[in-house]
C-alpha positions in Angstrom: 3.1 -22.0 44.3 -0.3 -20.8 44.1 -3.3 -22.8 43.6 -4.6 -23.7 40.3 -8.2 -22.5 40.4 -9.6 -23.9 37.4 -8.3 -27.2 38.6 -9.4 -26.8 42.2 -13.0 -25.6 41.5 -14.4 -28.5 39.6 -12.3 -31.3 42.1 -13.7 -29.6 45.1 -17.2 -29.4 43.7 -16.9 -33.1 42.2 -15.7 -34.3 45.9 -18.7 -32.5 48.0 -21.4 -33.2 45.6 -20.3 -36.6 44.8 -20.4 -37.2 48.5 -23.6 -35.6 48.7 -25.2 -37.8 45.6 -23.9 -40.5 47.3 -25.6 -40.2 50.5 -28.9 -39.3 48.8 -28.4 -35.5 48.8 -29.6 -33.0 46.3 -28.2 -29.8 46.6 -31.1 -28.0 44.5 -33.7 -29.1 46.3 -35.8 -26.3 47.6 -36.3 -28.2 50.8 -34.4 -29.3 53.5 -35.2 -32.6 53.2 -33.4 -33.0 50.0 -30.4 -31.6 51.7 -27.6 -34.1 53.3 -24.3 -32.9 53.3 -23.9 -29.9 50.7 -26.1 -27.1 52.2 -26.2 -24.9 49.4 -24.7 -24.0 46.0 -24.9 -20.4 45.0 -21.6 -20.3 42.9 -22.5 -19.3 39.3 -20.2 -22.0 38.4 -21.9 -24.9 36.4 -23.0 -27.8 38.3 -20.2 -30.8 37.9 -21.0 -34.4 36.6 -21.0 -35.7 40.0 -24.5 -33.6 40.2 -25.5 -33.8 36.2 -24.7 -37.2 35.4 -27.6 -39.4 34.5 -26.1 -42.1 36.9 -26.6 -39.4 39.8 -30.4 -38.9 39.2 -30.9 -42.6 40.1 -28.6 -42.7 43.4 -30.5 -39.4 44.6 -34.0 -41.1 43.7 -33.2 -44.1 45.5 -31.8 -42.2 48.5 -28.2 -43.5 48.3 -26.5 -45.3 51.1 -29.0 -43.5 53.4 -31.8 -45.7 52.1 -32.9 -48.8 54.2 -31.8 -51.0 51.2 -29.4 -48.9 49.0 -29.5 -49.4 45.2 -26.3 -51.3 44.9 -26.3 -51.5 41.2 -27.4 -47.4 40.6 -24.5 -46.8 43.3 -22.0 -48.9 41.5 -22.9 -47.5 38.3 -22.5 -43.6 39.7 -19.2 -44.4 41.2 -18.0 -45.8 37.7 -18.8 -42.3 36.5 -17.8 -40.2 39.1 -14.2 -40.7 40.7 -14.6 -39.3 44.2 -11.3 -40.3 45.8 -9.4 -39.0 42.5 -11.1 -35.4 43.2 -10.4 -35.9 46.7 -6.6 -36.1 45.8 -6.9 -33.4 43.6 -8.2 -31.0 46.3 -5.2 -32.0 48.8 -2.7 -31.3 46.1 -4.0 -27.9 45.2 -4.3 -27.2 49.1 -0.6 -28.0 49.2 0.2 -25.7 46.9 -1.4 -22.7 48.5 0.8 -19.9 49.6 -1.7 -18.9 52.0 -1.9 -21.0 55.1 -5.3 -20.4 56.5 -6.9 -21.2 53.2 -4.7 -24.3 53.2 -5.7 -25.7 56.4 -9.3 -24.9 55.6 -9.0 -27.0 52.5 -7.2 -29.9 54.1 -9.5 -30.1 56.9 -12.5 -30.0 54.3 -11.1 -32.7 52.3 -10.4 -34.8 55.8 -14.1 -34.4 56.5 -15.4 -35.4 53.4 -12.9 -38.4 53.2 -14.5 -39.7 56.3 -17.9 -39.3 54.9 -16.7 -41.5 51.9 -15.5 -44.2 54.0 -18.7 -44.1 56.1 -20.3 -44.6 52.6 -17.9 -47.4 52.0 -18.7 -49.0 55.6 -22.1 -49.3 54.9 -21.6 -50.7 51.4 -19.8 -53.3 53.2 -16.5 -52.3 51.1 -14.5 -50.8 54.1 -14.1 -51.5 58.1 -15.9 -49.6 60.3 -15.2 -45.7 60.7 -14.0 -45.1 64.3 -16.1 -42.7 66.5 -13.4 -40.8 67.3 -11.7 -40.4 64.0 -15.4 -38.7 63.0 -15.6 -36.3 65.9 -12.0 -35.1 65.2 -12.9 -34.5 61.6 -15.6 -32.2 62.4 -14.5 -30.7 65.4 -10.6 -30.9 65.6 -11.0 -32.4 68.9 -11.5 -36.0 70.6 -15.3 -37.0 71.5 -16.2 -36.0 75.3 -19.2 -36.4 77.6 -21.4 -34.0 77.9 -21.7 -32.1 81.5 -25.3 -30.9 81.8 -24.7 -30.1 85.6 -23.5 -26.3 85.2 -26.4 -25.5 83.0 -29.1 -27.2 85.1 -27.5 -25.5 87.9 -28.1 -21.9 86.2 -31.3 -22.8 84.8 -32.8 -23.7 88.5 -31.3 -20.5 89.8 -33.5 -18.7 87.0 -36.8 -20.4 87.6 -36.2 -20.3 91.3 -36.3 -24.0 91.8 -34.7 -25.0 94.8 -34.4 -28.7 94.6 -32.8 -30.3 91.7 -35.3 -32.9 91.6 -38.2 -30.9 90.7 -36.5 -28.9 87.7 -37.8 -31.0 85.1 -41.4 -30.3 86.5 -40.6 -26.8 86.5 -39.5 -26.6 83.1 -42.3 -28.3 81.7 -44.7 -26.0 83.8 -42.7 -23.2 82.3 -42.9 -24.4 78.6 -46.9 -24.6 79.5 -47.2 -21.3 80.5 -45.4 -19.5 77.4 -46.6 -21.5 74.2 -46.6 -20.5 70.8 -49.9 -20.8 69.0 -48.7 -22.2 65.7 -51.0 -20.0 63.5 -49.1 -17.0 64.7 -45.6 -18.6 63.8 -44.9 -16.6 60.7 -46.3 -12.9 62.4 -44.3 -13.8 65.6 -41.3 -14.7 63.4 -41.4 -11.5 61.4 -41.5 -9.2 64.5 -38.6 -11.0 66.0 -36.5 -11.0 62.7 -36.9 -7.3 62.4 -36.1 -6.8 65.9 -33.1 -8.9 65.6 -31.8 -7.5 62.5 -32.1 -3.9 63.9 -30.1 -4.8 66.8 -27.4 -6.9 64.4 -27.0 -3.6 62.3 -25.9 -1.6 65.5 -23.9 -4.3 67.3 -22.6 -6.6 64.8 -22.1 -4.8 61.4 -20.0 -1.6 62.6 -17.4 -4.1 63.2 -17.5 -5.7 60.0 -16.3 -4.0 56.5 -18.4 -0.8 55.4 -19.1 -3.1 52.2 -21.3 -5.7 54.0 -23.6 -3.0 55.5 -25.9 -3.2 52.9 -26.1 -7.1 52.4 -29.6 -8.5 53.3 -29.1 -10.2 56.5 -32.4 -12.1 56.7 -34.0 -12.3 53.5 -36.1 -15.5 54.7 -39.5 -16.9 54.0 -41.1 -19.3 56.5 -43.0 -22.1 54.9 -45.2 -23.8 57.6 -45.2 -27.4 56.6 -48.0 -29.4 58.0 -47.4 -32.7 60.0 -43.4 -32.6 59.2 -41.4 -34.7 60.8 -38.9 -32.3 61.6 -39.1 -29.1 63.7 -37.4 -26.7 61.2 -35.0 -26.6 58.4 -33.4 -23.3 57.1 -32.4 -23.9 53.6 -30.1 -21.2 52.0 -30.5 -20.8 48.6 -28.8 -17.8 47.2 -29.3 -18.2 43.4 -31.7 -15.7 42.7 -30.6 -12.6 41.0 -31.4 -8.8 40.7 -32.1 -7.4 37.3 -28.2 -6.1 37.6 -27.2 -9.4 38.0 -26.1 -9.3 42.1 -27.2 -11.9 44.5 -30.8 -11.7 46.6 -29.3 -13.7 49.6 -32.3 -15.6 49.8 -33.3 -18.5 51.9 -36.5 -20.1 53.3 -37.3 -21.9 56.5 -39.4 -25.0 56.6 -41.0 -25.3 60.2 -43.6 -27.9 61.6 -46.7 -25.9 61.7 -47.5 -28.3 64.6 -44.5 -27.2 66.4 -45.0 -27.3 70.3 -42.4 -24.5 71.7 -42.3 -21.5 74.0 -42.2 -18.2 73.3 -38.6 -17.5 74.3 -37.0 -21.1 72.9 -38.8 -19.6 69.6 -36.8 -16.3 69.9 -33.5 -18.4 70.8 -34.6 -20.6 67.3 -35.0 -17.4 65.3 -31.7 -15.8 65.9 -29.9 -19.2 65.5 -31.5 -20.0 61.8 -32.1 -16.3 60.7 -30.2 -13.2 62.3 -27.2 -13.1 63.0 -27.1 -16.9 63.1 -27.3 -18.9 60.0 -28.9 -16.9 57.0 -26.7 -13.8 58.0 -23.4 -16.2 58.1 -24.3 -17.8 54.7 -25.3 -14.0 53.2 -22.2 -12.6 54.0 -20.0 -15.6 52.8 -21.8 -15.3 49.4 -21.1 -11.5 49.5 -17.6 -12.2 49.9 -17.3 -14.5 47.0 -19.3 -12.6 44.6 -16.8 -10.1 45.2 -14.2 -12.3 44.5 -12.5 -12.0 48.1 -13.3 -15.7 49.0 -12.8 -18.6 46.7 -15.0 -21.7 45.7 -15.3 -23.4 49.1 -17.1 -20.3 50.1 -19.8 -20.8 47.9 -20.8 -24.7 48.5 -21.2 -24.6 52.2 -21.1 -28.1 54.0 -22.7 -30.0 57.1 -20.6 -32.5 58.8 -17.4 -30.6 58.6 -15.4 -28.0 60.6 -17.1 -25.2 59.0 -20.5 -26.7 59.7 -19.0 -26.6 63.5 -18.3 -23.0 63.4 -21.5 -22.1 61.7 -23.5 -23.9 64.8 -21.1 -22.3 67.2 -22.0 -18.7 65.8 -25.8 -19.7 65.6 -25.9 -20.7 69.3 -24.2 -17.6 70.4 -26.1 -15.5 68.0 -28.6 -14.0 70.5 -25.8 -13.2 72.9 -24.0 -11.5 69.7 -27.2 -9.5 68.9 -27.3 -8.3 72.6 -23.3 -7.4 72.6 -23.1 -9.7 75.8 -20.9 -12.7 76.3 -22.8 -14.5 78.9 -26.0 -15.6 79.3 -26.6 -14.0 82.8 -26.3 -10.5 81.2 -29.3 -11.0 79.3 -31.7 -8.7 81.0 -34.9 -11.2 80.5 -35.1 -14.2 82.8 -37.5 -15.9 80.3 -34.9 -15.1 77.4 -31.9 -16.7 79.7 -34.3 -20.0 80.3 -34.8 -20.4 76.8 -31.3 -20.1 75.6 -30.2 -22.5 78.8 -32.7 -25.1 77.4 -31.1 -24.5 73.9 -27.8 -25.3 75.3 -28.9 -28.3 77.2 -30.4 -29.4 73.9 -26.8 -29.2 72.3 -25.3 -31.1 75.3 -28.0 -33.6 74.7 -27.2 -34.1 71.1 -23.4 -34.6 71.9 -24.6 -37.0 74.4 -26.4 -38.9 72.4 -23.9 -39.5 70.0 -21.4 -40.5 73.0 -23.9 -43.1 74.6 -24.5 -44.4 71.4 -21.4 -45.0 69.5 -18.8 -44.1 72.7 -20.6 -46.5 74.9 -23.2 -48.9 72.6 -26.2 -48.0 75.1 -29.4 -49.2 73.6 -32.0 -46.6 72.3 -34.5 -46.8 75.1 -31.3 -46.4 77.4 -30.3 -43.2 75.7 -33.6 -41.5 75.0 -34.4 -41.6 78.8 -31.1 -40.0 79.8 -31.5 -37.3 77.6 -34.8 -36.8 79.2 -33.8 -37.2 82.5 -30.3 -35.4 82.5 -30.9 -32.3 79.9 -34.7 -31.7 80.1 -35.5 -32.2 76.4 -39.2 -33.3 75.5 -40.1 -36.7 75.4 -40.4 -36.1 71.5 -37.2 -34.7 71.2 -35.2 -37.5 73.2 -36.8 -39.9 70.9 -35.6 -38.4 67.9 -31.8 -37.7 69.0 -31.7 -41.3 70.5 -33.2 -42.9 67.3 -33.2 -41.4 63.6 -30.4 -38.8 64.6 -28.3 -40.5 66.9 -28.3 -44.0 65.1 -27.6 -42.4 61.8 -24.2 -43.6 60.8 -23.7 -40.0 59.2 -25.6 -37.7 61.5 -24.9 -39.4 64.8 -21.1 -39.8 64.4 -20.4 -36.5 62.7 -23.3 -34.1 63.0 -24.5 -34.5 66.6 -21.2 -33.7 68.7 -20.5 -30.3 66.4 -23.6 -28.2 68.1 -21.8 -28.3 71.7 -18.2 -28.4 70.2 -19.0 -25.2 68.0 -20.6 -23.1 70.9 -18.2 -23.6 73.5 -15.4 -22.4 71.2 -17.1 -19.5 70.0 -18.2 -18.6 73.0 -14.5 -18.9 74.9 -13.3 -16.6 71.8 -15.8 -14.1 72.3 -14.5 -13.9 76.1 -10.8 -13.7 74.9 -10.8 -11.1 72.3 -12.5 -7.5 71.5 -15.5 -7.9 69.5 -13.7 -5.6 66.4 -11.3 -8.8 66.6 -13.4 -11.6 66.9 -16.7 -10.8 65.0 -14.5 -10.2 61.6 -12.9 -13.4 61.9 -15.9 -15.5 62.7 -18.0 -14.0 60.1 -15.1 -14.8 57.3 -14.2 -11.0 57.0 -10.4 -12.3 57.4 -10.6 -15.2 55.3 -12.9 -18.4 55.2 -12.5 -20.4 58.4 -13.8 -23.2 60.3 -13.6 -24.4 63.9 -9.8 -25.0 63.8 -8.6 -22.4 61.6 -10.7 -19.5 63.4 -8.5 -20.2 66.3 -5.5 -20.5 64.7 -6.2 -16.8 63.0 -7.0 -15.0 66.4 -4.0 -16.5 68.1 -2.0 -14.8 65.3 -3.6 -11.3 66.1 
């Protein structure tokens, strides 16, 4: 029995946007500071009451359960108006009716992730028991949590930087960064140059492996927005709501970037490949194209954080520069500086995972976690502080978001080694059905 799409669409929208609103998110916010769970809403479907009900605005305005002091009255009124658990039940029932196993497994995994986010909200409100760390990590990665192992990356980086003693690696990294700084005033122009180069490489090295119908999809329609004194380093915001006079999507996105960002040129280049092309903007644009052509369901039009799909997206983005160069190994990149930049980015992803492990798995204090991240993973003092504090100790980001980066990177890297590009790349980018970090592996095993 096939899925009843008119039943699934509002139920899935209510479940996702309901939990998003509960956590203080606003999917229509043009700024990443307003996004929490729902990354985008580029469907032409009407927004559900979970977003439009008058009680929703008050919850969003108060910050939901993310607030230091949640507005219990507003939240209670919202939960009386919007039935999140009931919508999740409908999603699961519809998934069970699906004739196509891959889509069924995707929807089931999505429902499980949303359920964990719902249960975490109840924990904060004092209406439910504490959610185990392992359950959170399994929901977003499909695997149990594990500690990071920075040793191999550190050794590789030491070879690239020609540092003989491991004890001198941190000082060598600081010196390397100091010699290659990005002038904040040049960020827009440098980004434009690098985006053009990466888009050209993507056209030659990724697109020939994807359906011809996708060749004309804009892969990097992005506007950089420097933000003065931002508390974050950067935020890609996929919008996707603009239409041409013919009614076709324009696939637009913005990138809010800290105007005072301190970053080396090689790390900035890796950031562009991650956030724009062939990373996040490209991934989202191709999924929007699939949805617009009727080749993908509603789940492709409201993409989410803290889910198995998000873990896959981070894995693609972290491997994006290798995809653009058509190589599978960091050492295959010709430029040693590019290798160093990617190794430092991978170490930061390992640091994110370790911040989650040390905070929620071992219960270590913030200061000890920050010191470990700085010492063992070579992140900056500023980044160590944020990962150990605002990110790591956040009940949602620390338990679900941070472990996703490392998990996604490892799976995508392994799949690219195991399968030829004409097989793995269409699967990763959704051209053989919308997938997540678990279902893409199942799909490729059937090839």
